[in-house]
N, C-alpha and C positions, 0 to 999 in steps of 0.2 A: 175565342177572342178574335175580333176582326182586326184588319190592318190599322184602322184609325185608333182603336182602343189600345193596340200595342204601342203606337207612337205616344199616346197620352200617358200610358203606364211608365214608359221609359222617361218621359219628361218629368213625371211626378217623382220618380226615384232620384233623378238628377237634382231636383229642387228640395230634397230632404224629406219627402213623404214616404210612408211605409205602404207598400202595395202587396196584398195577399189575395190569393184565389181561394175561396171557400170550398167546402166539400161539394156544394151544389153548383159550382161554376160561376158564382158571383165574384166581383172584384171589390174587395174591401180596402178603403183608403183611410189612413190615419196619419197624424203628425204629432210628434212629441207625446205619444201615448194617448192622444185624444182622437176619438172617432170623428171622421169628416163626412164620409159618404160611402154608399155601397152601389156599385154599378150592377145592373141586371146582366145576367149572362147572355140573354137574348131579349133585348128590349122590344116590347110590343108597341110602345107609344113613341112616336117620333120626337117628342119633347123630352124624353127621359135623359138623353145625353146632354141636352142643353141645361136641364135642371141640375144635373149632377155637376156639370162644369161650373155653373153659377155658385153652387155650394163650395166647390174647391177654390174658386176665385176669392170668395169671402174668407177662406182660410189662408190665403196668401199665394195661391197657385197662379202662375203667369202662363196664359195660353192665347195665341200661339207663342212659343218660346222666341225670345229675341236672339238674333244672330250676332 
């Protein structure tokens, strides 16, 4: 998990999301028992992070976090 993904995972947990690392190194995100998105362990497409963030924002995630 790279530095940016660790920041996102920490913010997800602070906002009430469940973050788990799968056996294959993917990051699975859920909220209130409902699946939201799975991040690739090593994304090959530069848009994969943006697409995953868009799905999380639709589920109520705020990024970047407000101070």
